[in-house]
C-alpha positions, 0 to 999 in steps of 0.5 A: 540783572541777576537772579538769585535762585535760592531767594526765588525759591523762598519767594515761591514758598512764601507766595504758596503759603499765602495763597494757601491762607487765602484759600482756607479763609475764603468761603465762596466756592466760585471765587476761592480758586481764583483768589488762590491762583491770583494771590499766588501769582501776584505775590510770587512776582512781587516777592521775586522783585523784592528778594531775588532780582539784583542789578548793578545799579538801581536795585533799590528802585525795583525793590521799592516798587515791588514792596509797594505793589506787594502791599497793594496786592495784599490789601486788594486780596484781603478786600476781595476775600471779604466781599467776593466779587469776581469781575472787579477782582479780575479787572483790578488785579490784571490792571495792577499786575500789568502796571507793575510789569510796565513800571519794572520794564521802564525802570530796567530800560532806563537803567540800561540806557544810562 
């Protein structure tokens, strides 16, 4: 597995800009910082999987999973920006992020064994 650092910086920039958008669109003060940090982290991790990580075999599988989770995180953050509930946001985002990492790890491990 190789990392393209230029694309990683682009993913970081996109994640930072989208996190800034969620910060400015959210009016709830207690959830504003949480959604900003949460969206920045989740978008960066999934965009890094889409743009920056390449593998000799199975790169498309990692990209597909990353795109699916990016879309899920985007929808989730839009919903929580509107309804502004802190406890469900933390739980759902944490579970989804850990599920994404687990799937990515399992795919990487399966590709190494073949």
